[in-house]
C-alpha positions as CSV (number, residue, x, y, z in Angstrom):
1,M,0.0,0.0,0.0
2,D,1.3,3.4,-1.0
3,S,1.4,6.6,1.2
4,F,-1.4,9.0,1.2
5,H,0.5,11.8,-0.5
6,A,1.4,9.4,-3.4
7,E,-2.1,8.2,-3.7
8,L,-3.5,11.7,-3.7
9,A,-1.0,12.7,-6.4
10,R,-2.0,9.7,-8.5
11,V,-5.7,10.5,-8.5
12,C,-5.1,14.2,-9.1
13,A,-2.7,13.5,-12.0
14,E,-5.5,11.5,-13.6
15,L,-7.5,14.7,-13.8
16,E,-5.1,16.1,-16.5
17,T,-5.6,19.6,-15.2
18,P,-2.9,21.9,-13.8
19,L,-2.2,22.0,-10.1
20,F,-1.4,25.5,-8.9
21,G,0.4,25.9,-5.6
22,V,3.1,27.0,-3.2
23,T,4.9,24.2,-1.4
24,G,5.6,23.9,2.3
25,D,5.7,21.3,5.1
26,S,2.2,20.0,4.4
27,N,2.2,19.5,0.7
28,L,5.8,19.2,-0.6
29,F,5.7,15.4,-0.9
30,F,2.3,15.5,-2.5
31,V,3.4,18.0,-5.1
32,D,6.7,16.1,-5.8
33,S,4.7,12.9,-6.3
34,F,2.3,14.7,-8.6
35,V,5.1,15.9,-10.8
36,R,6.8,12.5,-10.9
37,R,3.5,11.0,-12.1
38,G,3.4,13.4,-15.0
39,G,1.2,16.0,-13.5
40,H,1.3,19.6,-14.7
41,Y,2.4,21.6,-11.6
42,V,2.5,25.4,-11.8
43,A,4.6,26.8,-8.9
44,V,3.5,30.4,-8.1
45,T,4.9,33.0,-5.7
46,H,1.8,33.6,-3.5
47,E,-1.0,31.3,-2.2
48,G,-3.7,33.8,-3.2
49,A,-2.4,33.6,-6.8
50,A,-2.6,29.8,-6.8
51,V,-6.4,30.1,-6.0
52,L,-6.9,32.8,-8.6
53,M,-5.1,30.8,-11.3
54,A,-7.2,27.8,-10.5
55,A,-10.3,30.1,-10.8
56,G,-9.1,31.6,-14.1
57,Y,-8.5,28.1,-15.4
58,A,-12.1,27.1,-14.3
59,S,-13.6,30.1,-15.9
60,V,-12.2,29.3,-19.4
61,S,-12.1,25.5,-19.3
62,D,-15.4,24.9,-17.6
63,R,-13.6,22.3,-15.5
64,V,-12.9,22.3,-11.8
65,G,-9.6,24.1,-10.9
66,L,-7.1,22.6,-8.5
67,A,-4.7,24.2,-6.1
68,S,-2.6,23.2,-3.1
69,I,-1.1,25.2,-0.2
70,T,0.7,24.4,3.1
71,Q,-0.4,24.7,6.7
72,G,-1.3,28.2,7.9
73,A,-1.2,29.7,4.4
74,I,-4.9,29.8,4.1
75,T,-4.7,33.3,5.5
76,N,-3.1,34.4,2.3
77,T,-6.1,33.2,0.2
78,V,-9.1,34.9,1.7
79,T,-9.6,37.6,-1.0
80,A,-9.0,35.1,-3.8
81,L,-11.5,32.6,-2.3
82,A,-14.1,35.3,-1.8
83,D,-13.7,36.5,-5.3
84,A,-14.0,33.0,-6.8
85,T,-17.0,32.3,-4.6
86,R,-18.8,35.4,-5.8
87,S,-17.8,34.7,-9.4
88,H,-19.3,31.1,-9.1
89,L,-16.1,29.4,-10.2
90,P,-15.6,25.8,-9.2
91,L,-12.2,24.8,-7.7
92,V,-10.8,22.5,-5.1
93,L,-8.1,23.8,-2.8
94,F,-6.1,21.3,-0.7
95,A,-5.1,23.2,2.4
96,G,-2.5,21.7,4.8
97,E,-3.3,21.9,8.5
98,T,-1.1,21.4,11.5
99,P,-1.6,18.0,13.3
100,S,-4.4,18.0,15.9
101,W,-1.9,17.4,18.7
102,D,0.2,20.5,17.7
103,D,-1.9,23.4,18.9
104,D,1.3,25.4,19.7
105,N,2.6,25.3,16.1
106,V,3.1,28.9,14.9
107,Q,1.2,27.9,11.7
108,C,-1.9,26.6,13.5
109,V,-4.9,28.7,12.4
110,P,-8.7,28.1,12.4
111,T,-8.8,27.0,8.8
112,D,-12.5,26.3,8.9
113,E,-13.4,29.7,10.2
114,I,-11.2,31.5,7.8
115,V,-12.5,29.6,4.8
116,R,-16.2,30.1,5.7
117,S,-15.6,33.8,6.2
118,S,-14.9,34.0,2.5
119,G,-18.1,32.2,1.5
120,A,-16.2,29.1,0.3
121,E,-17.1,25.6,1.6
122,Y,-14.8,23.8,4.0
123,L,-14.4,20.0,4.3
124,R,-11.9,18.4,6.7
125,L,-10.3,15.0,6.1
126,A,-10.7,13.9,9.7
127,Q,-9.6,10.3,9.1
128,L,-7.9,8.6,6.2
129,E,-10.5,5.9,5.8
130,D,-12.9,8.6,4.7
131,A,-10.5,10.1,2.0
132,D,-12.4,8.7,-1.0
133,D,-15.7,10.0,0.2
134,V,-14.3,13.5,1.2
135,L,-12.5,13.9,-2.1
136,S,-15.5,12.9,-4.2
137,L,-17.7,15.1,-2.2
138,A,-15.3,18.1,-2.6
139,F,-15.2,17.8,-6.4
140,R,-18.9,17.1,-6.7
141,R,-19.9,20.1,-4.6
142,A,-17.4,22.4,-6.4
143,R,-18.9,21.3,-9.7
144,R,-22.6,21.5,-8.8
145,S,-22.5,24.6,-6.6
146,A,-19.9,26.4,-8.8
147,R,-17.8,27.7,-6.0
148,P,-14.5,26.8,-4.2
149,V,-14.3,23.9,-1.8
150,V,-11.4,23.8,0.6
151,V,-10.3,20.4,1.9
152,G,-8.3,20.6,5.1
153,I,-5.6,17.9,5.3
154,P,-3.6,17.4,8.5
155,T,0.2,17.4,7.7
156,D,0.8,14.1,9.6
157,Y,-1.3,12.2,7.1
158,A,1.2,12.5,4.3
159,H,3.2,9.4,4.9
160,E,0.4,7.2,6.3
161,P,-0.5,4.1,4.2
162,C,-3.6,4.7,2.1
163,S,-5.4,3.4,-1.0
164,L,-7.7,5.7,-3.0
165,S,-10.1,4.4,-5.6
166,G,-9.9,7.5,-7.9
167,G,-12.6,8.4,-10.3
168,L,-12.4,12.2,-9.7
169,S,-11.9,12.9,-13.4
170,E,-15.5,11.8,-14.1
171,I,-16.8,14.1,-11.4
172,A,-14.6,17.1,-12.4
173,R,-15.6,16.9,-16.1
174,A,-19.3,16.2,-15.6
175,D,-21.4,18.2,-17.9
176,R,-23.7,20.6,-16.0
177,S,-26.3,20.3,-18.8
178,D,-27.1,16.9,-17.2
179,A,-28.7,19.0,-14.4
180,E,-30.9,20.9,-16.9
181,V,-34.0,22.3,-15.1
182,L,-37.3,22.1,-16.9
183,P,-39.9,24.8,-16.1
184,T,-43.4,23.9,-14.8
185,R,-46.3,24.4,-17.1
186,E,-48.0,26.7,-14.6
187,A,-45.0,29.0,-14.4
188,V,-44.7,29.2,-18.2
189,R,-48.4,30.1,-18.5
190,T,-48.0,32.9,-15.9
191,A,-45.0,34.3,-17.7
192,A,-46.7,34.1,-21.0
193,D,-49.6,36.2,-19.6
194,V,-47.0,39.0,-19.0
195,L,-45.3,38.6,-22.4
196,L,-48.6,38.9,-24.3
197,R,-49.2,42.3,-22.7
198,A,-45.6,43.6,-23.5
199,R,-45.2,46.4,-26.0
200,R,-41.5,46.9,-25.6
201,P,-40.0,43.6,-24.3
202,L,-36.3,43.1,-23.5
203,I,-34.6,39.8,-23.1
204,L,-31.6,40.0,-20.7
205,A,-29.1,37.2,-20.7
206,G,-26.6,36.5,-17.9
207,R,-23.6,34.2,-17.6
208,G,-25.9,31.3,-16.7
209,A,-27.4,31.5,-20.2
210,T,-24.4,31.6,-22.5
211,D,-24.4,28.2,-24.2
212,E,-25.1,28.0,-27.9
213,A,-28.5,26.3,-27.2
214,D,-29.4,29.1,-24.8
215,R,-28.4,31.8,-27.3
216,A,-30.4,30.2,-30.1
217,A,-33.5,29.7,-28.0
218,M,-33.4,33.3,-26.6
219,L,-33.0,34.8,-30.0
220,A,-36.0,32.7,-31.3
221,L,-38.1,34.0,-28.4
222,A,-36.9,37.6,-29.1
223,R,-37.9,37.4,-32.7
224,R,-41.3,36.0,-31.9
225,L,-41.9,38.9,-29.4
226,G,-40.1,41.6,-31.5
227,A,-37.9,42.0,-28.4
228,R,-34.6,43.8,-28.0
229,V,-31.8,41.7,-26.4
230,A,-29.0,42.7,-24.0
231,T,-26.6,41.0,-21.6
232,T,-25.1,41.4,-18.2
233,L,-21.4,42.2,-18.1
234,R,-20.4,38.6,-17.6
235,A,-22.4,37.6,-20.7
236,K,-20.9,40.4,-22.9
237,E,-20.9,39.9,-26.6
238,L,-23.4,37.0,-26.5
239,F,-25.6,38.7,-29.1
240,R,-22.9,40.6,-30.9
241,G,-23.9,41.3,-34.6
242,E,-27.6,40.8,-34.0
243,P,-29.9,43.7,-35.1
244,A,-31.7,43.6,-31.7
245,D,-28.5,43.7,-29.6
246,L,-28.2,46.6,-27.1
247,G,-25.0,45.5,-25.5
248,I,-24.5,45.6,-21.7
249,F,-27.5,46.4,-19.5
250,G,-27.5,48.6,-16.4
251,G,-24.6,50.4,-14.9
252,L,-22.3,49.7,-17.8
253,R,-24.8,50.6,-20.5
254,A,-23.7,52.3,-23.7
255,G,-25.0,55.8,-24.3
256,R,-26.7,54.6,-27.5
257,S,-28.7,52.0,-25.6
258,A,-29.9,54.0,-22.6
259,A,-33.1,55.2,-24.4
260,Y,-34.1,51.6,-25.2
261,F,-33.5,50.4,-21.7
262,D,-35.6,53.3,-20.3
263,A,-38.4,52.5,-22.8
264,A,-38.6,48.7,-22.2
265,D,-41.7,47.7,-20.3
266,V,-41.0,44.0,-19.7
267,I,-37.6,42.4,-19.0
268,V,-37.2,38.7,-19.3
269,A,-34.0,37.9,-17.4
270,M,-32.4,34.5,-18.1
271,G,-29.4,33.2,-16.1
272,A,-28.8,36.6,-14.6
273,S,-28.6,37.3,-10.9
274,L,-30.0,40.8,-11.3
275,N,-27.7,42.2,-8.6
276,S,-27.5,45.8,-7.7
277,Y,-24.7,46.4,-10.2
278,T,-26.6,45.0,-13.1
279,T,-29.8,46.9,-12.1
280,S,-28.2,50.2,-10.9
281,Q,-29.5,49.5,-7.4
282,G,-32.9,48.5,-8.8
283,A,-33.3,51.8,-10.8
284,A,-32.9,50.1,-14.2
285,T,-35.8,47.7,-13.5
286,H,-38.0,50.0,-11.4
287,G,-41.5,50.4,-12.9
288,K,-41.0,47.5,-15.3
289,H,-42.4,44.0,-15.3
290,V,-39.6,41.5,-14.7
291,V,-39.8,37.8,-15.5
292,H,-36.8,36.2,-13.8
293,I,-35.7,32.8,-15.1
294,D,-32.9,30.9,-13.3
295,T,-31.8,27.4,-12.4
296,D,-31.4,28.5,-8.8
297,A,-34.9,29.0,-7.4
298,A,-33.5,31.3,-4.7
299,K,-32.2,33.8,-7.3
300,A,-35.5,33.9,-9.2
301,H,-37.1,36.5,-6.9
302,S,-39.4,38.5,-9.2
303,T,-43.1,37.9,-9.8
304,P,-43.5,36.0,-12.0
305,S,-40.4,33.9,-11.9
306,I,-39.5,30.6,-13.4
307,H,-37.3,27.9,-11.9
308,G,-35.7,26.6,-15.1
309,S,-32.8,26.5,-17.5
310,A,-32.7,29.2,-20.2
311,A,-33.0,27.1,-23.4
312,P,-35.9,24.7,-22.4
313,T,-37.7,27.6,-20.7
314,A,-37.4,29.8,-23.8
315,R,-38.7,26.9,-26.0
316,A,-41.6,26.3,-23.6
317,L,-42.5,30.0,-23.8
318,L,-42.5,29.8,-27.6
319,E,-44.8,26.8,-27.5
320,E,-47.2,28.5,-25.1
321,L,-47.2,31.7,-27.2
322,A,-47.9,29.6,-30.3
323,A,-50.8,27.9,-28.5
324,R,-52.3,31.3,-27.9
325,G,-52.0,32.4,-31.5
326,I,-48.6,34.1,-31.5
327,D,-47.0,31.8,-34.1
328,S,-45.1,34.3,-36.3
329,D,-42.3,36.8,-35.6
330,R,-43.1,40.4,-34.7
331,P,-41.2,43.4,-36.0
332,L,-38.5,44.7,-33.7
333,W,-39.8,47.6,-31.5
334,D,-38.1,51.0,-31.6
335,T,-38.0,53.8,-29.1
336,A,-39.9,57.0,-29.6
337,G,-37.1,58.9,-27.8
338,P,-33.7,59.8,-29.1
339,A,-31.2,56.9,-29.2
340,E,-27.7,58.3,-28.7
341,A,-25.4,57.2,-31.6
342,G,-22.1,57.7,-29.9
343,P,-19.9,54.9,-28.7
344,A,-20.1,53.4,-25.3
345,G,-19.1,55.8,-22.6
346,S,-19.0,58.9,-24.9
347,E,-21.1,60.7,-22.3
348,T,-18.1,60.7,-20.0
349,S,-15.9,63.1,-22.0
350,A,-17.1,66.1,-19.9
351,E,-15.3,64.6,-16.9
352,M,-11.9,65.0,-18.6
353,S,-10.3,68.3,-18.1
354,G,-7.3,70.4,-19.3
355,D,-4.6,69.8,-21.9
356,R,-3.1,66.4,-21.9
357,R,0.3,66.0,-20.2
358,P,3.3,65.7,-22.4
359,D,4.5,62.2,-23.3
360,T,1.1,60.6,-22.6
361,V,-1.6,59.2,-24.9
362,E,-5.4,59.5,-24.7
363,Y,-7.1,56.8,-22.7
364,I,-10.2,56.1,-24.8
365,E,-8.3,56.3,-28.1
366,S,-5.7,53.9,-26.7
367,L,-8.3,51.4,-25.7
368,E,-9.9,51.5,-29.2
369,L,-6.6,51.1,-30.9
370,L,-5.6,48.3,-28.6
371,D,-8.9,46.5,-29.5
372,S,-8.1,46.8,-33.2
373,L,-4.6,45.3,-32.7
374,L,-5.5,42.2,-30.7
375,P,-6.3,38.9,-32.3
376,P,-10.1,38.4,-32.5
377,D,-10.0,35.2,-30.5
378,R,-8.2,36.7,-27.5
379,L,-9.0,35.9,-23.9
380,L,-9.7,39.0,-21.8
381,T,-9.2,39.8,-18.2
382,V,-9.7,43.4,-16.8
383,D,-8.3,44.2,-13.4
384,G,-10.3,46.3,-10.9
385,G,-10.1,50.0,-10.4
386,R,-11.0,53.1,-12.5
387,I,-9.7,51.6,-15.7
388,F,-12.2,48.7,-15.4
389,F,-15.3,50.5,-16.7
390,E,-14.2,51.8,-20.1
391,S,-11.9,48.8,-20.7
392,V,-14.8,46.2,-20.4
393,R,-16.9,48.4,-22.6
394,R,-14.4,48.9,-25.4
395,I,-12.3,45.8,-25.6
396,S,-14.3,43.0,-27.1
397,V,-14.2,39.2,-27.0
398,A,-15.6,36.6,-29.4
399,S,-17.9,35.0,-26.8
400,P,-18.8,35.5,-23.1
401,R,-16.6,32.5,-22.2
402,D,-13.6,34.4,-23.4
403,Y,-14.1,37.1,-20.7
404,V,-12.7,36.4,-17.2
405,H,-14.3,38.6,-14.6
406,T,-12.2,40.1,-11.7
407,M,-14.5,42.5,-9.9
408,S,-16.7,40.2,-7.8
409,M,-14.8,41.4,-4.6
410,G,-14.2,44.9,-6.0
411,S,-10.4,44.4,-5.4
412,I,-7.6,45.5,-7.6
413,G,-4.6,43.2,-8.1
414,L,-6.4,40.0,-8.9
415,G,-6.2,40.2,-12.7
416,L,-2.8,38.8,-13.6
417,S,-3.3,35.5,-11.8
418,L,-6.7,35.1,-13.3
419,A,-5.4,35.8,-16.8
420,M,-2.6,33.3,-16.3
421,G,-5.0,30.6,-15.2
422,A,-7.0,31.4,-18.3
423,S,-3.9,31.1,-20.5
424,L,-3.1,27.7,-19.1
425,A,-6.7,26.6,-19.9
426,D,-6.3,27.5,-23.5
427,P,-2.5,28.1,-24.2
428,A,-2.9,28.4,-27.9
429,R,-4.8,31.7,-27.6
430,L,-3.5,35.1,-26.4
431,S,-4.5,35.9,-22.9
432,V,-4.8,39.6,-22.4
433,L,-4.8,41.4,-19.0
434,V,-5.7,45.1,-18.9
435,S,-4.7,46.5,-15.5
436,G,-4.0,49.8,-13.9
437,D,-0.6,50.6,-12.5
438,G,-1.7,50.2,-8.9
439,G,-3.3,46.8,-9.6
440,F,-0.2,45.5,-11.4
441,M,2.1,46.6,-8.5
442,L,-0.3,45.1,-5.9
443,G,-0.9,41.7,-7.5
444,G,1.1,41.4,-10.7
445,L,4.8,42.1,-10.3
446,S,5.8,38.9,-8.6
447,E,3.6,36.6,-10.6
448,F,4.9,38.1,-13.9
449,T,8.0,36.1,-13.1
450,T,5.8,33.0,-13.0
451,A,4.5,33.9,-16.5
452,V,8.1,34.2,-17.6
453,R,9.0,30.8,-16.2
454,R,6.1,29.2,-18.0
455,R,6.6,31.3,-21.2
456,L,2.8,32.0,-21.2
457,K,1.2,33.5,-24.3
458,L,0.3,36.5,-22.2
459,L,-0.1,40.3,-22.9
460,V,-0.1,42.6,-19.9
461,V,-1.4,46.0,-20.7
462,V,-0.7,48.5,-17.9
463,L,-2.8,51.7,-18.2
464,N,-0.4,53.8,-16.2
465,D,-1.7,57.1,-14.9
466,G,0.8,57.1,-12.0
467,C,-1.9,57.0,-9.3
468,Y,-4.7,55.1,-7.6
469,G,-7.3,56.1,-10.2
470,A,-10.5,55.6,-8.3
471,E,-9.1,57.6,-5.3
472,H,-7.9,60.3,-7.7
473,H,-11.4,60.5,-9.1
474,H,-13.1,60.9,-5.8
475,F,-10.6,63.5,-4.6
476,V,-11.0,65.6,-7.7
477,K,-14.8,65.2,-7.8
478,R,-15.0,66.7,-4.3
479,G,-12.5,69.5,-5.0
480,H,-9.7,68.0,-3.0
481,D,-6.0,67.9,-3.9
482,P,-5.4,64.4,-5.2
483,A,-1.7,64.3,-4.2
484,T,-2.2,61.5,-1.8
485,S,-3.3,59.2,-4.7
486,Y,-0.1,59.7,-6.7
487,F,2.7,57.1,-7.0
488,D,6.2,57.5,-8.5
489,W,6.4,54.0,-10.0
490,P,9.4,52.8,-12.0
491,D,8.9,52.5,-15.8
492,F,7.3,49.1,-16.2
493,A,8.7,48.1,-19.6
494,P,12.3,47.8,-18.4
495,V,11.1,46.1,-15.3
496,A,9.4,43.4,-17.4
497,R,12.6,43.0,-19.4
498,S,14.7,42.7,-16.3
499,L,12.4,39.9,-15.1
500,G,13.0,37.9,-18.3
501,G,9.9,39.1,-20.3
502,H,9.5,41.7,-23.0
503,G,8.4,45.3,-22.5
504,V,7.2,48.2,-24.7
505,E,6.4,51.7,-23.6
506,V,3.7,53.9,-25.3
507,R,4.0,57.6,-24.9
508,Q,2.7,58.7,-28.3
509,L,0.5,57.3,-31.1
510,A,3.5,56.3,-33.2
511,D,4.5,53.9,-30.4
512,F,1.5,51.7,-31.3
513,Q,3.4,50.4,-34.2
514,R,5.9,48.9,-31.7
515,V,3.1,47.2,-29.9
516,A,1.7,45.8,-33.2
517,D,5.2,44.5,-34.1
518,A,5.7,42.9,-30.7
519,I,2.3,41.2,-30.9
520,A,3.1,40.0,-34.4
521,A,6.5,38.7,-33.3
522,E,4.8,36.8,-30.5
523,T,7.4,37.8,-27.9
524,W,5.7,36.4,-24.8
525,P,5.1,37.3,-22.1
526,L,4.8,40.9,-23.2
527,L,4.1,44.0,-21.0
528,V,3.0,47.3,-22.6
529,D,3.2,50.4,-20.4
530,F,0.7,53.0,-21.6
531,K,1.5,56.4,-20.1
532,L,-1.7,58.3,-19.4
533,D,-2.8,61.6,-17.9
534,P,-4.7,60.9,-14.6
535,N,-6.9,64.0,-15.3
536,R,-8.2,62.6,-18.6
537,I,-9.5,59.3,-17.5
538,P,-13.3,59.1,-17.1
539,M,-14.9,56.9,-14.5
540,E,-18.6,56.4,-15.5
541,F,-20.8,53.8,-13.9
542,H,-24.5,54.1,-13.3
543,R,-25.4,52.8,-9.8
544,T,-28.2,54.9,-8.5
545,P,-28.6,55.2,-4.7
546,P,-31.8,53.8,-3.4
547,A,-33.1,57.2,-2.4
548,A,-32.8,58.3,-6.1
549,R,-35.4,55.8,-7.3
550,T,-38.2,58.3,-7.9
551,G,-39.4,57.3,-11.3
552,G,-40.0,54.4,-13.6
553,H,-36.7,54.8,-15.4
554,P,-33.0,55.2,-14.3
């Protein structure tokens, strides 16, 4: 009989997914055995990064991510676990724990309490004879609940004799479509009553409704109703190219779409949580009929609501409408009010003031040029902060699954690790991170060395305004001196080169040719340092305070 660490390594190697981690007393023999069995181990520099890379991998691959850390290091993972939990990303983290008899160990911490504070699930391997059951349960729960599950493993189990049955790969790769939820006939009829009265319906798709079958069924329903279509941020580009597409709904809406969103009288939300960011604190849905459709009955909180998957529910609604005489497509409705024709975020230009500083480029123009330079099949991650809002509006992806979300915790500095996990999920495609300078320094500088060691096909775009941008925005907005927000960073391009990567600096439009040349030459990983004027970066996001909800429209 082999040791526990060797058996755990064997069943994890069978998963054929990367293991992200930082080694220590608890897991060094497990990781070594994993590598010796042909496992793909990615050594990172920080435990939080290991969790984020596993999350980024899960986001793109639609498989359960895997990470391992040593005893006590769980304290370094809290923000990463919280972000992955709120992003509904499935991963399993093996967390070492000090032996139960060693309470005086300096690395002894309440792992269970720390994990649960993040919203992740905690399971403890209390005795080795339960190992098969605990491991299977961890992967099954991560997959079905789409969130991190942390398995606490006492360090003293590593060399104990053990035999594991395996079979984790079938659980980790299980197709969630097997759990398709069919709506009830009564719920469909009630929703159809609302749709038959709609004059200006809008179908809103979230990340939970982004499969091809979902898209096709929702578009068929939209054509039958003459409805406009839109998405939440995490489903961005799902309806790209469709005549009915209005883009992102709510706080990140484009100026050209606002009049349509205001005019809509019925919203059919499918696979969308309708949180306060999507709905601008409820202002974007106030005064409208909302039909909420979701596989999680707890999320479907409107009246009427349908507990069901997007595709079968849309098809059931089509059948019900046909039974009531609506068996042909209706013309697409238009708004009586003016629909702004400008690009997304054009209404923010008034916020920018003064002449641009020398040796800097314009922010909006740089984003649009960057979008045109990138390969169309890019993977996109945008770090948090002031640069987030316009970047997610203006840099496109081919499909929602190519966008990796970072802002579920509202933290900066998570982006690079998520982008690296995405890269390892699909290494043939270019993984692009767009980050502010503060976010890169907070969570990117050390892990850039990991990207260099792995030679990842990674482009790091640093939108460098030399400050903490959101803080600068709030200081200026209230008439305060923003000096506290400024940082005198080093030039990032030579830093990237000193770490073994490649770096390009952009101070004027002519420098974009150097960026294009570097992308064409595929010199990875590549960092591009865009020098920006902090006074010419808008920060526009519509999230109306509850007290401001006085009318039917935002």
